[in-house]
N, C-alpha and C positions, 0 to 999 in steps of 0.2 A: 573547572579543568584547567591545568596550567598550560600556557601556549606551547611549550615545549615537551608536553607529556605525549607518550607514544598512543596513539590512537589506531585501533583497528576497525576498518569500515568492511564488514561481511556484506557481499553483494554489490561492490562498488561499481559495477557495470550497469545494474538496472536503474529504472527511474529513481527509486527512492535513495539508493546508494550513492549514486552520481549527484544527487541534488544535496546530499548531507556533506559530500566532500567539498563541491561547490561553495556552500555555506562556511564550513571549516576554514578552508582556504581563504575565503573573504574576509573571516574574523582573526586571521594572523596565526593559526594551528599550522605548524610546519612538519610536525613527525607524524605523518599518516602513512599507516601500512596497509597495504591491498594485495590480494592474490588472486589471479584469473581462476576459473573453475578447472582449467586444465593442470594448472598448478598445483591446486588444493582441492579434492574432492571432500567438501564438508559433511557428506554421508561417510566417510571413512574415519572411524574412532581413532584409529591409531594414527592417521595423518595429521588429523585436528588437533591430538594433544601434543605431537611432534613439534607442530608450527608453534602452538602457544608455548611449550617449553623452551623452546628456541627464541622466540620472538619478545616473549614476556610483555604484552601490551599492557597499559595502564588503564585504558578505557575500551569498551566494544560497543559499538553499534551493530545489532544483528538484524540487518535489512535482508539478508540472503533467504530466498524462499522459491519454491514453484510456484509459479503464478500463472493465472488465466482466467477467462470469461466463462459464462454459464456454459457454453459447449465443452471447452476444455476440461472444465471442473467435472462434469457429468461423464465425459468419456472415459478421461485417464484417472479414473477414482483410486485405484491401488498407487500410482505414481505420486498422486497429490498428498496422500497420506503418509506414505512411506518416506518419501523425500524429505518432507517437511518434519516430521518426527525426527528422524535421523538427525538433518542439519541442526535443529535447535538443540536437541539433546546433547551432541557431541559439544557444540560451542559453548553451551550454558555450564556443562559440567566441567570441560577444560578451562573455563574463566574461572572457576571455583579452584581448581586443583593448582592453577598457576597464578594464584594472587591478584586476579584483576581487580581494580579499586572499585568500579562501576561498569555495569552493563545495561543497555537499552535493548528491549525486545520488541519488535515491531510486529503487530498482530494485524487484525482485519475487523472492520465492522459485520462481517459474515459470522462473527462468533455469537451473535445474538439470536435468541429464539425467532423463528419465522414469523410468528403472530404477537411479538412483544409489543408492550404499549410504546406509543410515541411521544416525544422523542425519546431515543434510546440512552437510558441510564445505565452507568457503570455496574449497578447493583442488580440489573436485569439478567446477568449472565447466569445460564444453567438453571432459568426458571419455566422452561418451554422447549418444545420439539425445534430442532434447526430446520432450515430450508434444505430439502432433499437433494437438491441440484449441486449444491456445494458442501454437503456434509462432511466429506473426508478432509477437505481443507480446513474448515470450521474446527473440526474436532482436533487436528493438529496444532491449530494456533491457541485453542482453549488450553491445550497439553502444555504450550509454550509459556502461556500465563501462568499457569500452575506450578511449572519447573521453577520460575523465577520466585514466586511466592514460598516454595518448599525450601529452596535454597536459602532464601532470606531468614525463614523461620529457624531453621534447622543449624545453619552456619553462620548466620549473621550478614550473609552478602550483601551488598547494596546493588540489587537488579531489580530493575524497573520495567514496566510494559506500558507501551503506547497503543492506541487502537486508531489508526487512522480512518477516515471516510473514503469514499471513491476518489482516486488520484487521477490526475492528467498533467501533463506537462512534457519538458524536454526527455527524451530516450523511452519514450511509450512504445507499447507492442502494437503494430499496425497490422499483424497477419490476421485475417478475417476469420480464421478458423478457432484462434485462442485469444482475440483480443477482448478488451472491455468495451463497453457502449460508446464511451467518447471518441477513441480513435478510430474503432469502426465506423462510426457515423461521418467522421472529417474524412477517413480516407473515400467512402463511398461517394460523398458530395463533390469532392475534389475532382475523383475520377469521372463522375458524371458530368461535371462541368466541363472537363477537358475534352470528352467525347460527345458533348451536346445530347447525352442520353435524355430520353424523356421523362424518365422518372427513377427514384431511388426507393429500395425497400428497407422500411423499418422492421425490425423484429417486434413481434407481440402487438399488443394492443396501443401501446404507447401511455397506458394510465399509470405504471408504477412510477413511485417518487423517488428520486435519488438526489443526494447531496453531493457536491463535488469541490474538491480542494485542489489548488494549484500546488504541485509538488515542492515550489520553492518556499511556500508556506509552511509546508509540512516540515521541511529541513529546519526552518526558523524555530518553529515550535519544539522540535526534538532537542535541538542545541539549547533552548532556553530551558527545558524540563531537564536535561542532563546536567546543567550547571545550578538548576535552583529545587528540584524535586528530588526526595531521598525517602519518600514515605512508602508503606505497604499500599498496595491497590493499584490497578491501573487507571490509565486515563485517556478519556476520549479525545482525538484531534480532528476537528471539523470546523465548519463555519456557522453550524446551527440554523442553515437556510438550506430547502430543497426544491426541487422543480420536476415537472412530469417529464417522461422520456420524449413525448411529443413536443412539449415546451422546449426542451433542449435540442430535437430536430430541427425545429424551425428557426431556433437561435442560431445553429450552426449553418443552417440554409442561408439565411440572412448575410452571416459573415463571408461565406465563402462566395455569396452572391449567386447561387445556383438558382436557375429559373424554371427547373423542371418541377413534376410533381412529387409527392411523397405516398408511397403506398404501404399498406400494413401487410406483413406476413404474418398471419395469426396462427399459421403452423408452428411458429417458435414460441418458447416459453416466454413468460412475463419474469420469473423468477419471484422474489419476495415483494409484496405490493408497495411496502415503504421501507426505507430506511434512512433516518434522520438522527444524528447524533445529538444527545445532550452534551452540550459543552460548557454547561455552567461552573464544573469543577475545573475545567482549564482555565476560564475567565477568572474565576476565584485565586486561580495562582499568578495571574497577571499577564496572560498572552491572549491575543484574538487574531484571527486572520485579517489579512489587509488587501488580498488581490480579488476584485470583484470577478464574477463568473465571465461575463461578456468580455472583460480586458482580458482575462487569462486566456480564454480560448482564441482570441485575436493574435496573442502572442504565440500561440501554438500553431495557428494558421501560418502565420508568417514564417515560420520555422521549417514547414512541411510542406508549402503548397507548390513548391516545385519538382515534388518527388514524382518519378515516374513509375506509377503502379499499374499502368496497363499491360 
């Protein structure tokens, strides 16, 4: 990408989009365009096409999505599939009709079958049944991958897709009703420490294994692939290492220096037993994550430890 190229980051206020903008600015890209959702509803086909026609971006990072944890995915099933299908279809089609040079679509590791072999290789897509709790979101993200592949095949568009693992970092969502496990545990531990609470509840058994990538590492990988990867086929982005939810809970407990107990709420679902990305393709392309998990969590804790969530 040329430093002066016009780059549209869709979803710039989210955790991923804001990290991509920080990375672009740090690398000297100066012509970045954004729109708040109040200014541009990406679910509105006419509005999206008008925006692309007027702005004519050269490059697009499609990081806009309706996202949430197990609870939100399970409760708002219609919203998760409708909103995400509309966003990606509108942006990808408008990128094609308005001559965008290259587009990157950001998916999710939940695209893989629930019981897929571990670690998750790119070729495991569509080889089995999805996890029921987030199936609508997963189907929407799979559709986004297939849209990029179809526009590449039929029209020759340089549209690529990347599949990040579980993310954490600045601008994460700490709403306990629809957040992911990392911010939920951080918030619970911080509040419990502030209130001298005797215990913190951890959802489920604690046995599922999850992989966590700092969003600044993701942004670095996205820019690297935008500059260096132009092939068909999506790319996993992760660390290649995982940890149990129980181990994560006690790691956060130590970082926060919370002295109380951890109790299991076994009425809550565990979700997929394990989700570890195979990142051999990404590493063969020349990129590897650099922020260790404990270091990354400490950085996040320092950013949010004084939040008043009481």
